[in-house]
C-alpha atoms as an extended CHARMM CRD file, in Angstrom:
* protein
*
       278  EXT
         1         1  MET       CA            -93.7980000000     -183.8880000000     -148.2380000000  PROA      1               0.0000000000
         2         2  PRO       CA            -95.4510000000     -185.7720000000     -145.3760000000  PROA      2               0.0000000000
         3         3  ILE       CA            -95.0160000000     -189.5320000000     -145.4060000000  PROA      3               0.0000000000
         4         4  ASP       CA            -98.1210000000     -191.5630000000     -146.2280000000  PROA      4               0.0000000000
         5         5  THR       CA            -98.2120000000     -193.4750000000     -142.9540000000  PROA      5               0.0000000000
         6         6  LEU       CA            -95.8900000000     -194.4650000000     -140.1440000000  PROA      6               0.0000000000
         7         7  PRO       CA            -93.7770000000     -197.5800000000     -140.6700000000  PROA      7               0.0000000000
         8         8  SER       CA            -95.4160000000     -200.7590000000     -139.4070000000  PROA      8               0.0000000000
         9         9  SER       CA            -92.6670000000     -201.1420000000     -136.7960000000  PROA      9               0.0000000000
        10        10  VAL       CA            -93.8570000000     -198.0200000000     -134.9670000000  PROA      10              0.0000000000
        11        11  THR       CA            -96.1180000000     -198.8630000000     -132.0440000000  PROA      11              0.0000000000
        12        12  ARG       CA            -99.0880000000     -196.9790000000     -130.6510000000  PROA      12              0.0000000000
        13        13  PRO       CA            -98.1030000000     -194.3510000000     -128.0650000000  PROA      13              0.0000000000
        14        14  PRO       CA            -99.1660000000     -195.0320000000     -124.4800000000  PROA      14              0.0000000000
        15        15  ILE       CA           -101.8160000000     -192.7560000000     -122.9920000000  PROA      15              0.0000000000
        16        16  ARG       CA            -99.2210000000     -190.9560000000     -120.8550000000  PROA      16              0.0000000000
        17        17  THR       CA            -97.1870000000     -190.0820000000     -123.9660000000  PROA      17              0.0000000000
        18        18  ALA       CA           -100.3360000000     -188.9320000000     -125.7540000000  PROA      18              0.0000000000
        19        19  ALA       CA           -101.1160000000     -186.6390000000     -122.8390000000  PROA      19              0.0000000000
        20        20  ILE       CA            -97.6970000000     -185.0270000000     -123.0760000000  PROA      20              0.0000000000
        21        21  VAL       CA            -98.2310000000     -184.4570000000     -126.7830000000  PROA      21              0.0000000000
        22        22  ALA       CA           -101.6980000000     -183.0240000000     -126.1120000000  PROA      22              0.0000000000
        23        23  SER       CA           -100.3810000000     -180.5060000000     -123.6150000000  PROA      23              0.0000000000
        24        24  GLY       CA            -98.4940000000     -178.6480000000     -126.3200000000  PROA      24              0.0000000000
        25        25  LEU       CA           -100.8200000000     -179.1860000000     -129.2410000000  PROA      25              0.0000000000
        26        26  LEU       CA           -101.6460000000     -176.5710000000     -131.8280000000  PROA      26              0.0000000000
        27        27  LEU       CA           -105.4060000000     -176.5760000000     -132.1850000000  PROA      27              0.0000000000
        28        28  ALA       CA           -107.1040000000     -175.6950000000     -135.4490000000  PROA      28              0.0000000000
        29        29  PHE       CA           -109.2210000000     -172.7850000000     -134.2710000000  PROA      29              0.0000000000
        30        30  GLY       CA           -108.0330000000     -170.2220000000     -136.8220000000  PROA      30              0.0000000000
        31        31  ALA       CA           -109.3200000000     -169.4210000000     -140.2600000000  PROA      31              0.0000000000
        32        32  GLY       CA           -108.3730000000     -171.8540000000     -142.9630000000  PROA      32              0.0000000000
        33        33  GLY       CA           -105.8010000000     -174.5000000000     -142.1550000000  PROA      33              0.0000000000
        34        34  SER       CA           -103.4990000000     -172.3540000000     -140.0510000000  PROA      34              0.0000000000
        35        35  THR       CA           -103.1780000000     -173.2170000000     -136.3920000000  PROA      35              0.0000000000
        36        36  ALA       CA           -102.9870000000     -171.2810000000     -133.1600000000  PROA      36              0.0000000000
        37        37  LYS       CA           -102.6140000000     -172.3280000000     -129.5540000000  PROA      37              0.0000000000
        38        38  SER       CA           -105.9320000000     -172.7280000000     -127.8050000000  PROA      38              0.0000000000
        39        39  ASP       CA           -106.4690000000     -170.4060000000     -124.8610000000  PROA      39              0.0000000000
        40        40  THR       CA           -109.4920000000     -172.4130000000     -123.7200000000  PROA      40              0.0000000000
        41        41  PRO       CA           -109.1250000000     -175.3250000000     -121.2680000000  PROA      41              0.0000000000
        42        42  GLY       CA           -111.0090000000     -178.5120000000     -122.0500000000  PROA      42              0.0000000000
        43        43  TYR       CA           -113.0670000000     -180.7170000000     -119.7540000000  PROA      43              0.0000000000
        44        44  LEU       CA           -110.7730000000     -183.7530000000     -119.7980000000  PROA      44              0.0000000000
        45        45  SER       CA           -107.6730000000     -184.1980000000     -117.6710000000  PROA      45              0.0000000000
        46        46  ALA       CA           -104.2720000000     -185.0740000000     -119.1270000000  PROA      46              0.0000000000
        47        47  GLY       CA           -103.9320000000     -188.7410000000     -120.0320000000  PROA      47              0.0000000000
        48        48  GLU       CA           -107.6040000000     -189.5320000000     -119.4540000000  PROA      48              0.0000000000
        49        49  PHE       CA           -108.3150000000     -190.6570000000     -123.0210000000  PROA      49              0.0000000000
        50        50  ASP       CA           -106.4580000000     -191.7190000000     -126.1780000000  PROA      50              0.0000000000
        51        51  VAL       CA           -108.5450000000     -191.7690000000     -129.3390000000  PROA      51              0.0000000000
        52        52  THR       CA           -105.9240000000     -193.7710000000     -131.2450000000  PROA      52              0.0000000000
        53        53  HSD       CA           -107.2310000000     -196.7980000000     -129.3420000000  PROA      53              0.0000000000
        54        54  VAL       CA           -110.6480000000     -196.1960000000     -130.9240000000  PROA      54              0.0000000000
        55        55  LEU       CA           -109.9660000000     -195.1200000000     -134.5110000000  PROA      55              0.0000000000
        56        56  GLU       CA           -109.2910000000     -197.5230000000     -137.3310000000  PROA      56              0.0000000000
        57        57  PRO       CA           -105.7180000000     -197.0580000000     -138.5890000000  PROA      57              0.0000000000
        58        58  ALA       CA           -105.2970000000     -194.6410000000     -141.4690000000  PROA      58              0.0000000000
        59        59  PRO       CA           -105.6100000000     -196.4170000000     -144.8350000000  PROA      59              0.0000000000
        60        60  ARG       CA           -102.3720000000     -197.6800000000     -146.3490000000  PROA      60              0.0000000000
        61        61  LYS       CA           -101.5400000000     -198.7620000000     -149.8770000000  PROA      61              0.0000000000
        62        62  GLY       CA           -103.2020000000     -202.1170000000     -150.4560000000  PROA      62              0.0000000000
        63        63  ASP       CA           -106.1790000000     -201.2180000000     -148.2450000000  PROA      63              0.0000000000
        64        64  PRO       CA           -109.4370000000     -200.8990000000     -150.2530000000  PROA      64              0.0000000000
        65        65  ARG       CA           -110.1300000000     -197.6750000000     -148.3300000000  PROA      65              0.0000000000
        66        66  TYR       CA           -106.9290000000     -196.2040000000     -149.7580000000  PROA      66              0.0000000000
        67        67  ASP       CA           -108.0350000000     -196.8850000000     -153.3370000000  PROA      67              0.0000000000
        68        68  THR       CA           -111.5400000000     -195.5920000000     -152.6150000000  PROA      68              0.0000000000
        69        69  ASP       CA           -110.1280000000     -192.3550000000     -151.2290000000  PROA      69              0.0000000000
        70        70  ARG       CA           -108.2230000000     -191.7610000000     -154.4590000000  PROA      70              0.0000000000
        71        71  ILE       CA           -111.3170000000     -192.4420000000     -156.5750000000  PROA      71              0.0000000000
        72        72  ILE       CA           -113.3640000000     -190.0020000000     -154.4880000000  PROA      72              0.0000000000
        73        73  PHE       CA           -110.7360000000     -187.2700000000     -154.6760000000  PROA      73              0.0000000000
        74        74  ARG       CA           -110.4890000000     -187.5150000000     -158.4650000000  PROA      74              0.0000000000
        75        75  ALA       CA           -114.2650000000     -187.7090000000     -158.9760000000  PROA      75              0.0000000000
        76        76  THR       CA           -115.0730000000     -184.7480000000     -156.7480000000  PROA      76              0.0000000000
        77        77  ARG       CA           -112.7340000000     -182.4510000000     -158.6830000000  PROA      77              0.0000000000
        78        78  LYS       CA           -115.7440000000     -182.1520000000     -161.0170000000  PROA      78              0.0000000000
        79        79  LEU       CA           -117.3480000000     -179.9780000000     -158.3460000000  PROA      79              0.0000000000
        80        80  VAL       CA           -114.7280000000     -177.2290000000     -158.7440000000  PROA      80              0.0000000000
        81        81  GLY       CA           -116.4750000000     -173.9240000000     -159.4310000000  PROA      81              0.0000000000
        82        82  THR       CA           -119.9620000000     -175.1470000000     -158.5060000000  PROA      82              0.0000000000
        83        83  PRO       CA           -122.1140000000     -173.7660000000     -155.6570000000  PROA      83              0.0000000000
        84        84  ARG       CA           -121.1720000000     -176.8360000000     -153.5860000000  PROA      84              0.0000000000
        85        85  TRP       CA           -117.5050000000     -175.9800000000     -154.1140000000  PROA      85              0.0000000000
        86        86  GLN       CA           -118.2110000000     -172.4670000000     -152.8540000000  PROA      86              0.0000000000
        87        87  LEU       CA           -119.8710000000     -173.9090000000     -149.7510000000  PROA      87              0.0000000000
        88        88  ALA       CA           -116.7970000000     -176.0550000000     -149.1580000000  PROA      88              0.0000000000
        89        89  THR       CA           -114.6210000000     -172.9600000000     -149.5690000000  PROA      89              0.0000000000
        90        90  ASN       CA           -116.7030000000     -171.0980000000     -146.9970000000  PROA      90              0.0000000000
        91        91  ASP       CA           -116.5510000000     -174.0940000000     -144.6520000000  PROA      91              0.0000000000
        92        92  ALA       CA           -112.7400000000     -173.9520000000     -144.6490000000  PROA      92              0.0000000000
        93        93  ASP       CA           -113.0020000000     -171.0430000000     -142.1940000000  PROA      93              0.0000000000
        94        94  THR       CA           -113.0290000000     -172.5620000000     -138.6900000000  PROA      94              0.0000000000
        95        95  SER       CA           -113.1770000000     -169.3100000000     -136.7640000000  PROA      95              0.0000000000
        96        96  ARG       CA           -115.8420000000     -169.2140000000     -134.0850000000  PROA      96              0.0000000000
        97        97  PRO       CA           -117.9940000000     -166.5090000000     -135.7650000000  PROA      97              0.0000000000
        98        98  ALA       CA           -117.8510000000     -168.4560000000     -139.0390000000  PROA      98              0.0000000000
        99        99  LEU       CA           -119.0200000000     -171.6890000000     -137.4150000000  PROA      99              0.0000000000
       100       100  MET       CA           -121.8880000000     -169.8900000000     -135.7070000000  PROA      100             0.0000000000
       101       101  ARG       CA           -122.8660000000     -168.5260000000     -139.1040000000  PROA      101             0.0000000000
       102       102  ASP       CA           -122.5860000000     -171.9820000000     -140.6820000000  PROA      102             0.0000000000
       103       103  PHE       CA           -125.0630000000     -173.4980000000     -138.2130000000  PROA      103             0.0000000000
       104       104  ASN       CA           -127.5090000000     -170.5730000000     -137.9960000000  PROA      104             0.0000000000
       105       105  CYS       CA           -129.8930000000     -171.9780000000     -140.5990000000  PROA      105             0.0000000000
       106       106  ALA       CA           -129.7770000000     -175.4010000000     -138.9830000000  PROA      106             0.0000000000
       107       107  ILE       CA           -130.6830000000     -174.1060000000     -135.5220000000  PROA      107             0.0000000000
       108       108  GLY       CA           -133.1140000000     -171.5290000000     -136.8860000000  PROA      108             0.0000000000
       109       109  VAL       CA           -131.7960000000     -168.3430000000     -135.2500000000  PROA      109             0.0000000000
       110       110  THR       CA           -128.8130000000     -166.0790000000     -135.8110000000  PROA      110             0.0000000000
       111       111  LEU       CA           -126.1360000000     -166.7580000000     -133.2100000000  PROA      111             0.0000000000
       112       112  THR       CA           -123.0970000000     -164.5280000000     -132.7070000000  PROA      112             0.0000000000
       113       113  PRO       CA           -120.2860000000     -164.4880000000     -130.1340000000  PROA      113             0.0000000000
       114       114  GLU       CA           -121.9620000000     -161.4460000000     -128.5840000000  PROA      114             0.0000000000
       115       115  THR       CA           -125.4690000000     -162.9170000000     -128.3060000000  PROA      115             0.0000000000
       116       116  ALA       CA           -124.5110000000     -166.4820000000     -127.3350000000  PROA      116             0.0000000000
       117       117  PRO       CA           -121.2890000000     -166.2890000000     -125.2650000000  PROA      117             0.0000000000
       118       118  LEU       CA           -122.2110000000     -169.2160000000     -122.9840000000  PROA      118             0.0000000000
       119       119  THR       CA           -122.8610000000     -171.4630000000     -125.9650000000  PROA      119             0.0000000000
       120       120  LEU       CA           -119.5830000000     -170.3980000000     -127.5240000000  PROA      120             0.0000000000
       121       121  ARG       CA           -117.6820000000     -171.0790000000     -124.3050000000  PROA      121             0.0000000000
       122       122  LEU       CA           -119.2430000000     -174.5400000000     -123.9690000000  PROA      122             0.0000000000
       123       123  ILE       CA           -118.3580000000     -175.5790000000     -127.5010000000  PROA      123             0.0000000000
       124       124  SER       CA           -114.8970000000     -174.0230000000     -127.3010000000  PROA      124             0.0000000000
       125       125  ARG       CA           -114.0720000000     -176.0080000000     -124.1580000000  PROA      125             0.0000000000
       126       126  ALA       CA           -115.3770000000     -179.2680000000     -125.5870000000  PROA      126             0.0000000000
       127       127  GLY       CA           -113.6590000000     -178.4520000000     -128.8690000000  PROA      127             0.0000000000
       128       128  ALA       CA           -110.3390000000     -178.1380000000     -127.0720000000  PROA      128             0.0000000000
       129       129  ASP       CA           -110.7420000000     -181.7870000000     -126.0530000000  PROA      129             0.0000000000
       130       130  THR       CA           -111.9090000000     -183.1100000000     -129.4170000000  PROA      130             0.0000000000
       131       131  ALA       CA           -109.2470000000     -181.1580000000     -131.3440000000  PROA      131             0.0000000000
       132       132  ALA       CA           -106.5080000000     -182.3770000000     -129.0040000000  PROA      132             0.0000000000
       133       133  GLN       CA           -107.4690000000     -186.0030000000     -129.5920000000  PROA      133             0.0000000000
       134       134  THR       CA           -107.6550000000     -185.5850000000     -133.3590000000  PROA      134             0.0000000000
       135       135  ASN       CA           -104.2420000000     -183.9220000000     -133.4180000000  PROA      135             0.0000000000
       136       136  ILE       CA           -102.7640000000     -186.8040000000     -131.4170000000  PROA      136             0.0000000000
       137       137  ALA       CA           -104.1060000000     -189.1750000000     -134.0640000000  PROA      137             0.0000000000
       138       138  LYS       CA           -102.8860000000     -186.9750000000     -136.9240000000  PROA      138             0.0000000000
       139       139  ASN       CA            -99.3520000000     -186.9520000000     -135.5770000000  PROA      139             0.0000000000
       140       140  PHE       CA            -99.4580000000     -190.6890000000     -134.9270000000  PROA      140             0.0000000000
       141       141  TYR       CA           -100.7100000000     -191.8180000000     -138.3490000000  PROA      141             0.0000000000
       142       142  ARG       CA            -99.0340000000     -189.0490000000     -140.4020000000  PROA      142             0.0000000000
       143       143  ARG       CA           -101.0450000000     -189.7200000000     -143.5130000000  PROA      143             0.0000000000
       144       144  ALA       CA           -100.4060000000     -187.3930000000     -146.4600000000  PROA      144             0.0000000000
       145       145  ARG       CA           -103.2280000000     -185.2850000000     -147.8510000000  PROA      145             0.0000000000
       146       146  PRO       CA           -104.8520000000     -186.4300000000     -151.1260000000  PROA      146             0.0000000000
       147       147  TYR       CA           -103.2920000000     -183.8660000000     -153.4380000000  PROA      147             0.0000000000
       148       148  HSD       CA            -99.8920000000     -185.4510000000     -152.7340000000  PROA      148             0.0000000000
       149       149  GLN       CA           -101.0600000000     -188.5920000000     -154.5570000000  PROA      149             0.0000000000
       150       150  ASP       CA           -103.2630000000     -187.1380000000     -157.2990000000  PROA      150             0.0000000000
       151       151  LYS       CA           -103.3330000000     -183.7790000000     -159.0300000000  PROA      151             0.0000000000
       152       152  GLY       CA           -106.3920000000     -181.6210000000     -158.5440000000  PROA      152             0.0000000000
       153       153  LYS       CA           -107.5480000000     -178.2470000000     -157.3000000000  PROA      153             0.0000000000
       154       154  VAL       CA           -107.9460000000     -177.5690000000     -153.5820000000  PROA      154             0.0000000000
       155       155  CYS       CA           -110.4070000000     -174.9460000000     -152.3220000000  PROA      155             0.0000000000
       156       156  GLN       CA           -107.9190000000     -173.2950000000     -149.9600000000  PROA      156             0.0000000000
       157       157  PRO       CA           -104.2170000000     -172.4740000000     -150.2520000000  PROA      157             0.0000000000
       158       158  VAL       CA           -102.2130000000     -175.6470000000     -149.6450000000  PROA      158             0.0000000000
       159       159  ALA       CA            -99.7200000000     -173.5810000000     -147.6500000000  PROA      159             0.0000000000
       160       160  GLN       CA           -102.4020000000     -173.3920000000     -144.9420000000  PROA      160             0.0000000000
       161       161  LEU       CA           -102.3890000000     -177.1930000000     -144.7480000000  PROA      161             0.0000000000
       162       162  ALA       CA            -98.6620000000     -177.8500000000     -144.8620000000  PROA      162             0.0000000000
       163       163  ASP       CA            -98.1500000000     -178.2300000000     -141.1120000000  PROA      163             0.0000000000
       164       164  SER       CA           -100.9360000000     -180.7800000000     -140.5660000000  PROA      164             0.0000000000
       165       165  TYR       CA           -101.5790000000     -184.3430000000     -141.7020000000  PROA      165             0.0000000000
       166       166  ASP       CA           -104.7060000000     -185.7930000000     -143.2940000000  PROA      166             0.0000000000
       167       167  TYR       CA           -106.1240000000     -188.4140000000     -140.9070000000  PROA      167             0.0000000000
       168       168  PRO       CA           -108.3820000000     -187.6910000000     -139.1240000000  PROA      168             0.0000000000
       169       169  SER       CA           -109.7610000000     -184.3770000000     -140.3610000000  PROA      169             0.0000000000
       170       170  GLY       CA           -109.4940000000     -181.5610000000     -137.8340000000  PROA      170             0.0000000000
       171       171  HSD       CA           -112.0900000000     -179.4010000000     -139.5960000000  PROA      171             0.0000000000
       172       172  THR       CA           -114.5410000000     -182.3110000000     -139.5230000000  PROA      172             0.0000000000
       173       173  THR       CA           -113.8160000000     -182.9250000000     -135.8420000000  PROA      173             0.0000000000
       174       174  TRP       CA           -114.5210000000     -179.2800000000     -135.0670000000  PROA      174             0.0000000000
       175       175  GLY       CA           -117.7020000000     -179.1190000000     -137.1650000000  PROA      175             0.0000000000
       176       176  TRP       CA           -119.0500000000     -182.3920000000     -135.7850000000  PROA      176             0.0000000000
       177       177  THR       CA           -118.3660000000     -181.1910000000     -132.2260000000  PROA      177             0.0000000000
       178       178  TRP       CA           -120.5500000000     -178.1650000000     -132.9720000000  PROA      178             0.0000000000
       179       179  ALA       CA           -123.2630000000     -180.3730000000     -134.4500000000  PROA      179             0.0000000000
       180       180  LEU       CA           -123.3310000000     -182.7660000000     -131.4980000000  PROA      180             0.0000000000
       181       181  ILE       CA           -123.5290000000     -180.0170000000     -128.8900000000  PROA      181             0.0000000000
       182       182  LEU       CA           -126.0390000000     -177.8690000000     -130.7600000000  PROA      182             0.0000000000
       183       183  THR       CA           -128.2420000000     -180.9610000000     -131.0470000000  PROA      183             0.0000000000
       184       184  GLU       CA           -128.2320000000     -181.2010000000     -127.2510000000  PROA      184             0.0000000000
       185       185  LEU       CA           -129.1150000000     -177.5220000000     -126.9770000000  PROA      185             0.0000000000
       186       186  ALA       CA           -131.9350000000     -177.6600000000     -129.5520000000  PROA      186             0.0000000000
       187       187  PRO       CA           -132.9920000000     -181.3180000000     -129.9110000000  PROA      187             0.0000000000
       188       188  ASP       CA           -136.0850000000     -180.4070000000     -131.9310000000  PROA      188             0.0000000000
       189       189  ARG       CA           -133.6420000000     -179.2070000000     -134.6380000000  PROA      189             0.0000000000
       190       190  ALA       CA           -131.5160000000     -182.3610000000     -134.5160000000  PROA      190             0.0000000000
       191       191  GLY       CA           -132.1320000000     -183.3260000000     -138.1480000000  PROA      191             0.0000000000
       192       192  PRO       CA           -131.0510000000     -180.0250000000     -139.7420000000  PROA      192             0.0000000000
       193       193  ILE       CA           -128.1510000000     -179.5910000000     -137.2960000000  PROA      193             0.0000000000
       194       194  LEU       CA           -126.7010000000     -183.0620000000     -137.8640000000  PROA      194             0.0000000000
       195       195  ARG       CA           -127.1940000000     -182.8140000000     -141.6250000000  PROA      195             0.0000000000
       196       196  ARG       CA           -125.2400000000     -179.5520000000     -141.6000000000  PROA      196             0.0000000000
       197       197  GLY       CA           -122.5290000000     -181.1780000000     -139.5020000000  PROA      197             0.0000000000
       198       198  ARG       CA           -122.2430000000     -184.0490000000     -141.9590000000  PROA      198             0.0000000000
       199       199  ALA       CA           -122.1180000000     -181.6200000000     -144.8950000000  PROA      199             0.0000000000
       200       200  TYR       CA           -119.4400000000     -179.6120000000     -143.0950000000  PROA      200             0.0000000000
       201       201  GLY       CA           -117.2970000000     -182.7420000000     -143.0090000000  PROA      201             0.0000000000
       202       202  ASP       CA           -118.1130000000     -183.6030000000     -146.6240000000  PROA      202             0.0000000000
       203       203  SER       CA           -116.8450000000     -180.1460000000     -147.5570000000  PROA      203             0.0000000000
       204       204  ARG       CA           -113.3400000000     -181.3070000000     -146.6910000000  PROA      204             0.0000000000
       205       205  PHE       CA           -113.1610000000     -183.9130000000     -149.4530000000  PROA      205             0.0000000000
       206       206  VAL       CA           -115.1300000000     -181.6610000000     -151.8090000000  PROA      206             0.0000000000
       207       207  CYS       CA           -112.4360000000     -179.0800000000     -151.0710000000  PROA      207             0.0000000000
       208       208  GLY       CA           -109.7170000000     -181.6320000000     -151.8030000000  PROA      208             0.0000000000
       209       209  ALA       CA           -108.0220000000     -180.8980000000     -148.4940000000  PROA      209             0.0000000000
       210       210  HSD       CA           -108.7950000000     -184.3200000000     -147.0210000000  PROA      210             0.0000000000
       211       211  ASN       CA           -109.4590000000     -187.8780000000     -148.0240000000  PROA      211             0.0000000000
       212       212  GLU       CA           -112.9900000000     -189.1340000000     -147.3970000000  PROA      212             0.0000000000
       213       213  SER       CA           -111.7280000000     -191.6470000000     -144.8260000000  PROA      213             0.0000000000
       214       214  ALA       CA           -110.2440000000     -188.7270000000     -142.8720000000  PROA      214             0.0000000000
       215       215  VAL       CA           -113.7000000000     -187.1360000000     -142.7420000000  PROA      215             0.0000000000
       216       216  GLU       CA           -115.1630000000     -190.3400000000     -141.3090000000  PROA      216             0.0000000000
       217       217  GLY       CA           -112.2540000000     -190.4830000000     -138.8750000000  PROA      217             0.0000000000
       218       218  GLY       CA           -112.8810000000     -186.9130000000     -137.7460000000  PROA      218             0.0000000000
       219       219  MET       CA           -116.5230000000     -187.6430000000     -137.0090000000  PROA      219             0.0000000000
       220       220  LEU       CA           -115.6140000000     -190.7550000000     -135.0230000000  PROA      220             0.0000000000
       221       221  SER       CA           -112.8460000000     -188.9480000000     -133.1450000000  PROA      221             0.0000000000
       222       222  ALA       CA           -115.2380000000     -186.1650000000     -132.1290000000  PROA      222             0.0000000000
       223       223  SER       CA           -118.0230000000     -188.5970000000     -131.1890000000  PROA      223             0.0000000000
       224       224  ALA       CA           -115.7500000000     -190.8230000000     -129.1100000000  PROA      224             0.0000000000
       225       225  THR       CA           -114.2060000000     -187.9080000000     -127.2530000000  PROA      225             0.0000000000
       226       226  MET       CA           -117.5750000000     -186.2710000000     -126.6520000000  PROA      226             0.0000000000
       227       227  ALA       CA           -118.8980000000     -189.4980000000     -125.1170000000  PROA      227             0.0000000000
       228       228  LEU       CA           -116.4400000000     -188.9540000000     -122.2670000000  PROA      228             0.0000000000
       229       229  VAL       CA           -116.7120000000     -185.1600000000     -122.1700000000  PROA      229             0.0000000000
       230       230  ARG       CA           -120.4680000000     -185.4630000000     -121.5890000000  PROA      230             0.0000000000
       231       231  THR       CA           -119.8760000000     -187.3340000000     -118.3130000000  PROA      231             0.0000000000
       232       232  LYS       CA           -118.0490000000     -184.4230000000     -116.7060000000  PROA      232             0.0000000000
       233       233  PRO       CA           -119.9980000000     -182.3320000000     -114.1590000000  PROA      233             0.0000000000
       234       234  ALA       CA           -118.3840000000     -179.1410000000     -115.4320000000  PROA      234             0.0000000000
       235       235  PHE       CA           -119.6270000000     -179.8830000000     -118.9490000000  PROA      235             0.0000000000
       236       236  GLN       CA           -123.1120000000     -180.6430000000     -117.6690000000  PROA      236             0.0000000000
       237       237  GLN       CA           -123.2140000000     -177.3470000000     -115.7650000000  PROA      237             0.0000000000
       238       238  ASP       CA           -122.0450000000     -175.3730000000     -118.7800000000  PROA      238             0.0000000000
       239       239  LEU       CA           -124.5050000000     -177.2610000000     -120.9860000000  PROA      239             0.0000000000
       240       240  ALA       CA           -127.4190000000     -176.2540000000     -118.7620000000  PROA      240             0.0000000000
       241       241  ALA       CA           -126.3770000000     -172.6080000000     -118.8930000000  PROA      241             0.0000000000
       242       242  ALA       CA           -125.9790000000     -172.6950000000     -122.6650000000  PROA      242             0.0000000000
       243       243  ARG       CA           -129.3350000000     -174.4270000000     -123.1050000000  PROA      243             0.0000000000
       244       244  ALA       CA           -131.0450000000     -171.6480000000     -121.1510000000  PROA      244             0.0000000000
       245       245  GLU       CA           -129.2700000000     -169.0960000000     -123.3360000000  PROA      245             0.0000000000
       246       246  ILE       CA           -130.3700000000     -170.8050000000     -126.5630000000  PROA      246             0.0000000000
       247       247  ASP       CA           -133.9280000000     -171.2640000000     -125.3200000000  PROA      247             0.0000000000
       248       248  ARG       CA           -134.1010000000     -167.5640000000     -124.5010000000  PROA      248             0.0000000000
       249       249  LEU       CA           -132.7680000000     -166.5190000000     -127.9090000000  PROA      249             0.0000000000
       250       250  ARG       CA           -135.0970000000     -168.8540000000     -129.7830000000  PROA      250             0.0000000000
       251       251  ALA       CA           -138.1160000000     -167.6390000000     -127.8270000000  PROA      251             0.0000000000
       252       252  ASP       CA           -137.3360000000     -163.9460000000     -128.3190000000  PROA      252             0.0000000000
       253       253  PRO       CA           -139.0180000000     -162.6110000000     -131.4900000000  PROA      253             0.0000000000
       254       254  ALA       CA           -136.3660000000     -159.8960000000     -131.6130000000  PROA      254             0.0000000000
       255       255  THR       CA           -133.6250000000     -162.4490000000     -132.2640000000  PROA      255             0.0000000000
       256       256  PRO       CA           -132.7190000000     -162.1950000000     -135.9690000000  PROA      256             0.0000000000
       257       257  ARG       CA           -133.5590000000     -165.1990000000     -138.1430000000  PROA      257             0.0000000000
       258       258  PRO       CA           -131.0330000000     -166.3190000000     -140.7790000000  PROA      258             0.0000000000
       259       259  GLN       CA           -131.6670000000     -165.6840000000     -144.4600000000  PROA      259             0.0000000000
       260       260  GLY       CA           -131.0320000000     -167.8130000000     -147.5380000000  PROA      260             0.0000000000
       261       261  CYS       CA           -131.6560000000     -171.0690000000     -145.7170000000  PROA      261             0.0000000000
       262       262  ALA       CA           -133.5120000000     -172.8050000000     -148.5510000000  PROA      262             0.0000000000
       263       263  ALA       CA           -130.4980000000     -172.4340000000     -150.8330000000  PROA      263             0.0000000000
       264       264  GLU       CA           -128.1420000000     -173.7000000000     -148.1440000000  PROA      264             0.0000000000
       265       265  GLU       CA           -130.3610000000     -176.6760000000     -147.3590000000  PROA      265             0.0000000000
       266       266  ALA       CA           -130.3820000000     -177.6130000000     -151.0440000000  PROA      266             0.0000000000
       267       267  LEU       CA           -126.5820000000     -177.6700000000     -151.0480000000  PROA      267             0.0000000000
       268       268  VAL       CA           -126.4810000000     -179.6310000000     -147.7930000000  PROA      268             0.0000000000
       269       269  ALA       CA           -128.8340000000     -182.2160000000     -149.3000000000  PROA      269             0.0000000000
       270       270  GLN       CA           -126.7940000000     -182.5140000000     -152.5110000000  PROA      270             0.0000000000
       271       271  ARG       CA           -125.1290000000     -185.8790000000     -153.0220000000  PROA      271             0.0000000000
       272       272  VAL       CA           -121.3840000000     -185.3500000000     -153.2800000000  PROA      272             0.0000000000
       273       273  MET       CA           -120.1690000000     -188.9370000000     -152.8650000000  PROA      273             0.0000000000
       274       274  PRO       CA           -119.5850000000     -190.4200000000     -156.3420000000  PROA      274             0.0000000000
       275       275  LYS       CA           -121.0990000000     -193.7610000000     -157.2400000000  PROA      275             0.0000000000
       276       276  LEU       CA           -118.4350000000     -196.3770000000     -156.7350000000  PROA      276             0.0000000000
       277       277  ASP       CA           -118.1900000000     -199.4630000000     -158.9450000000  PROA      277             0.0000000000
       278       278  ARG       CA           -118.5350000000     -202.7230000000     -157.0860000000  PROA      278             0.0000000000
């Protein structure tokens, strides 16, 4: 079983060490919680950034965030078997076609790897950077997943999660990376896209695979890394090409429009955070 956190005597790794770790990272680009090496280069150079200098430390026993995480995990087990649970189960698939499908309603057109290859390449490259940073933080903080502290159903096989720690959430990092970039490609759809990105992260504690603080950590990890990625000329060039691709698809009446969006939006809008006693 993974330890809850690193001992207090362990110090933060220097950026050079983090870069060495990043060079051999397993990035969560496969379905479920399994991992596979990324074949896509990112935009950042080795040692350029270390997100552990930005994130709050993972909650430890005695931290109010730790107790809140346990309350949220236990309370959200009530969602097992509901439509929101099914959405969380679907969101556990982080394959590229699945993520395109997940954001189709938010952006308003049906995107596929075949119809939007430039968009997929852009997000895959940026995602290599955001996933690398989150995995550095995971392996530094080594926080155990919530079902190690409290009993409760998880929406995906726990064997898929056994080789990865809780904080920050890799799925959330990946989903929030998609949301941030799609917002730049279709800013008039920013509200629906960002709401779907938030709900994608929420799905991880609905699923029971992550603590809620890990979801917040994943969003911050992605946002912090993307702040630097956006400054790179190569990213800006790829962004311009992807924006032209998306504009063309959205303007073409032959581009299929997604179905069932009202039902999805209702689930995205559903409150899943329990009311916490003060």
